[in-house]
C-alpha positions in Angstrom: 49.7 -57.2 -3.0 50.9 -55.3 0.1 49.9 -51.6 0.2 53.1 -49.5 0.0 53.1 -46.2 1.9 54.7 -42.9 0.8 56.6 -41.6 3.9 57.7 -38.0 4.1 60.0 -37.0 7.0 61.0 -33.4 7.9 64.3 -32.2 9.5 66.7 -29.3 9.6 69.6 -28.1 7.5 73.0 -27.4 9.1 71.8 -23.7 9.4 68.7 -24.7 11.3 66.2 -24.2 8.4 63.3 -26.7 8.1 63.4 -29.1 5.2 62.3 -32.5 3.9 64.9 -35.2 4.5 63.0 -38.3 3.3 60.3 -38.7 0.7 59.5 -42.0 -0.8 58.0 -45.5 -0.2 58.6 -46.6 3.4 61.2 -49.4 3.1 60.8 -51.2 6.4 58.0 -53.6 5.4 57.6 -57.1 7.0 55.0 -59.6 5.7 54.4 -62.5 8.2 55.7 -65.8 6.7 53.1 -67.7 8.7 50.3 -65.3 7.9 50.6 -64.3 4.2 49.0 -61.0 3.5 49.5 -59.7 7.1 52.1 -57.0 6.8 53.6 -54.3 9.1 55.2 -51.2 7.7 57.2 -49.3 10.4 57.4 -45.6 9.6 59.1 -44.1 12.6 60.2 -44.8 16.2 61.1 -42.7 19.3 63.1 -44.2 22.1 62.5 -41.9 25.0 60.2 -39.1 26.3 60.6 -36.2 25.6 61.6 -37.5 22.1 64.6 -36.1 20.3 64.3 -34.4 16.9 68.0 -34.1 16.4 69.8 -35.6 13.5 68.6 -37.0 10.2 69.0 -40.8 10.7 66.0 -43.0 9.7 64.6 -44.0 13.1 62.7 -46.9 11.5 65.7 -48.6 10.0 65.8 -51.6 12.3 64.1 -55.0 12.7 60.3 -54.8 12.8 59.1 -55.5 16.3 55.6 -55.3 17.8 56.2 -53.1 20.8 58.0 -49.7 21.1 61.0 -49.3 23.4 60.4 -48.3 27.0 59.1 -44.7 27.1 59.1 -44.7 23.3 56.6 -44.9 20.4 56.2 -46.6 17.0 54.0 -45.4 14.1 53.2 -48.1 11.6 50.8 -49.2 8.9 49.3 -52.7 9.3 47.5 -54.6 6.5 45.2 -57.4 7.6 44.1 -60.0 5.0 40.7 -61.6 5.1 40.3 -64.3 7.7 39.7 -66.9 4.9 43.4 -66.5 3.9 44.9 -67.6 7.2 42.6 -68.6 10.0 42.8 -72.3 10.7 46.1 -72.6 8.7 48.6 -70.1 10.1 50.9 -70.4 13.1 50.1 -67.3 15.2 52.8 -68.0 17.8 55.4 -68.2 15.1 54.1 -64.9 13.7 54.4 -63.2 17.1 57.9 -64.6 17.6 59.0 -63.1 14.3 58.2 -59.6 15.6 59.9 -60.2 19.0 56.6 -60.6 20.8 56.5 -64.3 21.9 55.3 -63.0 25.3 52.2 -61.3 23.8 49.7 -64.1 22.9 47.1 -65.3 25.3 47.7 -69.0 25.4 44.4 -69.6 27.2 42.3 -68.1 24.4 40.7 -70.1 21.6 41.5 -67.1 19.3 45.1 -67.5 18.0 45.4 -63.7 17.5 44.4 -62.8 21.0 47.3 -60.9 22.6 48.2 -58.0 24.9 50.9 -55.3 24.7 52.1 -52.8 27.3 51.0 -49.8 25.2 48.4 -47.3 24.5 47.5 -47.7 20.8 45.8 -45.0 18.6 44.4 -46.9 15.7 42.8 -45.3 12.6 41.1 -47.4 10.0 42.3 -46.2 6.5 40.7 -48.7 4.2 38.3 -51.6 4.5 36.6 -52.9 7.6 37.9 -54.9 10.6 36.4 -56.4 13.8 38.1 -55.5 17.0 37.6 -58.3 19.5 38.0 -58.1 23.3 37.6 -60.8 26.0 34.0 -59.5 26.3 32.4 -58.1 23.2 33.5 -57.0 19.7 32.8 -54.1 17.4 33.1 -53.4 13.7 35.4 -50.6 12.7 35.1 -48.9 9.3 37.3 -46.4 7.3 37.6 -43.2 9.3 36.9 -44.9 12.7 39.4 -44.6 15.5 40.1 -47.1 18.3 42.0 -46.2 21.5 43.4 -49.6 22.6 44.5 -49.3 26.3 46.7 -52.3 27.1 43.8 -54.8 26.7 43.7 -58.3 25.5 42.5 -58.0 21.9 42.4 -59.7 18.5 41.4 -58.7 14.9 39.2 -60.3 12.3 38.5 -59.3 8.7 35.3 -61.1 7.7 34.8 -59.6 4.3 36.7 -60.3 1.1 39.0 -57.3 1.0 42.0 -56.5 3.2 41.8 -53.8 5.9 44.6 -51.2 6.3 45.1 -49.4 9.6 47.5 -46.7 10.9 48.6 -47.4 14.4 50.6 -45.3 16.9 51.9 -47.4 19.8 52.9 -45.6 22.9 54.9 -47.4 25.7 52.7 -47.8 28.8 53.1 -49.3 32.3 51.6 -52.8 32.6 48.3 -52.8 34.3 48.7 -53.8 38.0 52.5 -53.4 37.6 54.9 -50.7 38.3 52.4 -47.9 37.7 50.0 -49.1 40.4 52.9 -49.8 42.8 54.3 -46.3 42.3 51.1 -44.4 43.1 51.2 -44.8 47.0 54.9 -44.0 46.9 54.3 -40.9 44.8 51.6 -39.7 47.2 54.0 -40.2 50.2 56.8 -38.4 48.5 54.4 -35.6 47.6 53.4 -35.1 51.2 57.0 -35.1 52.3 57.9 -32.4 49.7 54.9 -30.3 50.8 56.0 -30.6 54.4 59.6 -29.6 53.4 58.4 -26.6 51.6 56.3 -25.4 54.6 58.5 -22.9 56.5 59.2 -23.9 60.1 58.4 -21.3 62.8 61.6 -20.4 64.6 61.7 -19.9 68.4 62.3 -16.1 68.0 59.4 -15.9 65.6 57.1 -17.8 68.1 58.1 -15.4 70.9 57.4 -12.3 68.8 54.1 -13.8 67.7 53.2 -14.4 71.4 54.0 -10.8 72.4 52.0 -9.4 69.5 49.0 -11.6 70.3 46.2 -9.7 72.1 46.0 -10.5 75.8 42.9 -12.0 77.3 41.0 -9.9 79.8 41.8 -11.1 83.3 38.9 -12.5 85.3 37.6 -10.5 88.4 39.6 -12.5 91.0 42.8 -12.4 89.0 42.4 -8.6 88.5 41.9 -8.1 92.3 45.0 -10.1 93.1 47.0 -8.0 90.6 45.8 -4.7 92.3 47.0 -5.9 95.7 
């Protein structure tokens, strides 16, 4: 049975006082048809940065999708069933397609769950245990552990008999080697131009005044003799 989550959301009254606008079981739950027992519960979404706290609409009332909007975030609960319930039988590609992420799986990997997203993910294990798998290496995460997943190829494995429940905050990120890397030299060049523009130019009159104010060098003996003549 999928773990249902109580979601409490705050907001403001028409007079600007803080209040609770939502309190109840989060309704936006999606269980993968091709992976029974694997369920995503989307709790909230932001669509830009800085985020907007205006209004009282349910920001999670839309189709469940793997990645947040560009410059946005998603907070969700994910329940992973034991591997024995799906590995070797489920269609992982169909599962990713169902959450608008057909581009995410790594087709070259023998692990059907290996995938990558253009996000930074803050993952907190709430219940159970799960193995986080990278291209190189893996590690067991237990309740209370936190994983910072930085746009890497990754997969999940629950090797015990109980499901694992995690909380995940996905933050939109530039793809590695993509726009972020290309922007860095441009940002540096623009920064240099801005600094040059801020540096005050010395006007001709100012240069003349500075020259008059500068101490004169003592004339050499020959030059002083010529001056006396």
